C-alpha positions in Angstrom: -2.5 -15.7 -15.2 -5.3 -16.1 -12.6 -8.8 -14.7 -13.2 -11.9 -14.7 -11.0 -14.7 -12.5 -9.9 -15.5 -11.0 -6.5 -18.7 -9.0 -5.8 -19.3 -9.2 -9.5 -16.0 -7.5 -10.3 -13.6 -9.3 -12.7 -10.1 -9.7 -11.2 -7.0 -10.6 -13.0 -3.7 -11.5 -11.3 -0.6 -11.3 -13.5 2.5 -13.5 -12.9 4.7 -10.4 -12.1 2.5 -9.7 -9.1 3.7 -13.0 -7.4 7.3 -12.4 -8.5 7.3 -9.0 -6.9 5.6 -10.3 -3.8 8.3 -13.0 -3.5 11.1 -10.5 -3.9 9.7 -8.1 -1.4 9.1 -11.0 1.0 12.8 -11.9 0.9 13.1 -14.6 -1.7 16.9 -14.4 -1.4 16.5 -15.7 2.2 14.0 -18.4 1.3 16.7 -21.2 1.6 15.5 -22.0 5.1 12.2 -23.1 6.4 11.7 -19.8 8.3 12.7 -17.8 5.2 10.3 -19.6 2.9 7.5 -19.4 5.5 8.0 -15.6 5.9 8.1 -15.1 2.1 4.8 -17.0 1.8 3.2 -15.1 4.6 4.2 -11.8 3.1 2.9 -12.8 -0.4 -0.5 -13.7 1.2 -0.6 -10.4 3.1 0.4 -8.4 0.0 -2.4 -10.2 -2.0 -5.1 -9.5 0.6 -4.0 -5.9 1.2 -3.6 -4.9 -2.5 -6.9 -6.6 -3.4 -8.7 -4.8 -0.6 -7.1 -1.5 -1.8 -8.3 -2.0 -5.4 -11.8 -3.1 -4.2 -12.0 0.2 -2.4 -11.4 2.0 -5.6 -13.7 -0.2 -7.7 -16.6 -0.5 -5.4 -16.6 3.2 -4.7 -16.4 3.9 -8.4 -19.4 1.6 -9.0 -21.5 3.4 -6.4 -20.6 6.9 -7.5 -20.1 6.8 -11.2 -21.3 3.4 -12.4 -19.8 1.6 -15.4 -18.1 -1.8 -15.4 -15.4 -2.2 -12.7 -12.3 -4.2 -13.4 -9.2 -5.0 -11.3 -5.7 -6.1 -12.4 -3.0 -7.0 -9.9 0.4 -6.6 -11.4 4.1 -5.8 -10.5 4.2 -3.7 -7.3 0.5 -3.1 -7.0 -2.8 -3.0 -8.9 -5.1 -1.1 -11.1 -8.8 -0.6 -10.7 -10.8 1.1 -13.5 -14.5 1.7 -14.3 -15.3 1.4 -18.0 -18.2 3.7 -18.9 -18.2 5.4 -15.5 -18.8 9.2 -15.4 -17.4 11.1 -12.4 -17.4 14.6 -11.2 -14.1 15.8 -9.6 -15.5 15.3 -6.1 -16.6 11.7 -7.0 -13.2 11.0 -8.6 -11.6 12.2 -5.4 -13.5 9.7 -3.3 -13.0 6.9 -5.8 -9.2 7.5 -5.6 -9.1 8.1 -1.8 -11.1 4.9 -0.9 -8.2 2.7 -2.2 -5.9 3.6 0.7 -9.0 4.3 2.8 -10.0 0.6 2.5 -6.4 -0.4 3.5 -6.7 1.8 6.6 -10.0 0.2 7.5 -8.3 -3.2 7.2 -5.5 -2.0 9.4 -8.1 -0.7 11.9 -9.7 -4.2 11.9 -6.4 -5.8 12.7 -5.8 -3.3 15.6 -9.2 -3.9 17.0 -8.6 -7.7 17.0 -5.3 -7.2 18.7 -7.0 -5.1 21.4 -9.6 -7.8 21.9 -7.1 -10.6 22.2 -4.4 -8.9 24.2 -6.2 -6.0 25.8 -6.3 -2.3 24.6 -2.9 -1.3 25.9 -1.0 -4.4 24.7 -3.0 -4.4 21.4 -2.0 -0.8 20.6 1.6 -1.4 21.6 1.8 -4.4 19.3 0.3 -2.4 16.4 2.8 0.5 17.0 5.7 -2.0 17.3 4.7 -3.9 14.2 4.7 -0.6 12.3 8.3 0.0 13.3 7.5 3.0 15.5 10.4 3.7 17.9 9.8 2.4 21.4 10.3 5.8 23.0 7.4 7.2 20.8 4.9 4.4 21.7 2.6 5.9 24.3 1.3 2.6 25.9 2.9 -0.3 27.8 2.4 -4.0 26.9 1.7 -6.9 29.3 4.3 -9.6 29.8 2.2 -12.0 27.6 2.3 -9.5 24.7 6.1 -9.1 25.0 6.5 -12.9 25.1 4.2 -13.3 22.0 6.4 -10.8 20.1 9.7 -12.4 21.2 8.6 -15.8 20.2 8.6 -14.5 16.6 6.0 -17.1 15.5 4.3 -17.2 12.1 1.3 -15.6 13.8 3.4 -12.6 14.8 4.9 -12.4 11.3 1.4 -12.3 9.8 0.3 -9.5 12.3 3.5 -7.5 11.6 3.1 -7.8 7.9 -0.6 -6.8 7.9 0.1 -3.8 10.1 3.3 -2.7 8.3 1.9 -3.0 4.7 -1.4 -1.4 5.3 0.0 1.5 7.4 3.2 2.4 5.5 2.1 1.5 2.0 -1.1 3.5 2.6 0.9 6.5 3.8 3.4 6.4 0.9 0.6 5.9 -1.6 -0.9 9.2 -0.5 2.2 11.2 -1.4 1.8 13.7 -4.2 3.7 11.4 -6.7 2.2 10.3 -10.0 0.8 7.7 -10.6 0.2 7.0 -6.9 -3.2 7.8 -5.5 -1.9 10.8 -3.7 -0.5 12.1 -7.0 -3.9 11.6 -8.7 -5.6 13.4 -5.9 -3.1 16.3 -6.1 -3.6 16.4 -9.8 -7.2 17.4 -9.2 -6.0 20.4 -7.3 -2.7 21.5 -8.9 -2.8 23.2 -12.2 -1.4 23.4 -14.8 -0.4 19.8 -15.4 3.3 20.6 -15.7 3.3 22.0 -12.2 1.9 18.7 -10.9 4.7 16.8 -12.6 7.3 19.1 -11.0 5.8 18.4 -7.6 5.8 14.7 -8.3 9.4 14.7 -9.4 10.6 16.7 -6.4 8.7 14.5 -4.0 10.1 11.4 -5.6 13.7 12.6 -5.2 13.0 13.3 -1.5 11.6 9.8 -1.1 14.8 8.4 -2.8 16.9 10.2 -0.1 14.6 9.1 2.7 14.5 5.5 1.4 18.4 5.3 1.5 18.4 6.8 5.0 16.0 4.3 6.5 17.4 1.3 4.5 14.4 0.4 2.2 15.9 -1.8 -0.4 13.7 -1.4 -3.4 12.1 2.0 -2.8 15.0 4.1 -4.1 14.8 2.4 -7.5 11.0 2.8 -7.6 11.0 6.4 -6.7 14.1 7.1 -8.8 12.1 5.8 -11.8 9.0 7.8 -10.9 11.2 11.0 -10.5 12.7 10.4 -14.0 9.2 9.9 -15.5 7.8 13.0 -13.7 10.6 15.3 -14.9 10.3 13.9 -18.5 6.5 14.7 -18.4 7.3 18.1 -16.8 9.6 19.0 -19.8 7.1 17.7 -22.3 4.1 19.6 -20.8 6.2 22.8 -20.2 7.0 23.1 -23.9 3.4 22.6 -25.0 
């Protein structure tokens, strides 16, 4: 268990966070130097990205509703909460949204740095490519130097790719109307009664299971399958009350 404070906010990192990061980073391929290095880079990117995400929640909550902010990094993500904070629905919306919002700001910083180092066209191309956008959909062309940098597949490129991919796709997925994701918590402010929100969450989770199998995401079908099960269980419980 690791504990420290940042900006006056207590932060706790549970062991399962590192285990999950290693698995997502390809621990099964870590029997080579390259595999081990990629796994370590992914774990670092996951730590930075999730911490920035949770700081977005916590610091926005402190500014809007007060209380004592705390952050816990665990399993596949983290949790930020403000003890004693009092929020209106609008303030709660911004507190929730600024988690993925902080991740998108971090992504924007990475893209700006790519544009500064490689030029606007090449920087944007590298960002699109790192996010696994199909080449035919990328609206800009890279320079030879940018292509050479990508093809070298150096640890620097692995770091860039992971930073872009995690902060783009995890941010998008986290805004889906699935509980307990941020998008689900935002939708819960708008969709009443509560049983209807759980139904929306369950249906969206099932769709994500199908999409995850289609695009070959290894762990996502299990995660969204579990969330679908929980959502439909809650839907039944709330429908009977």
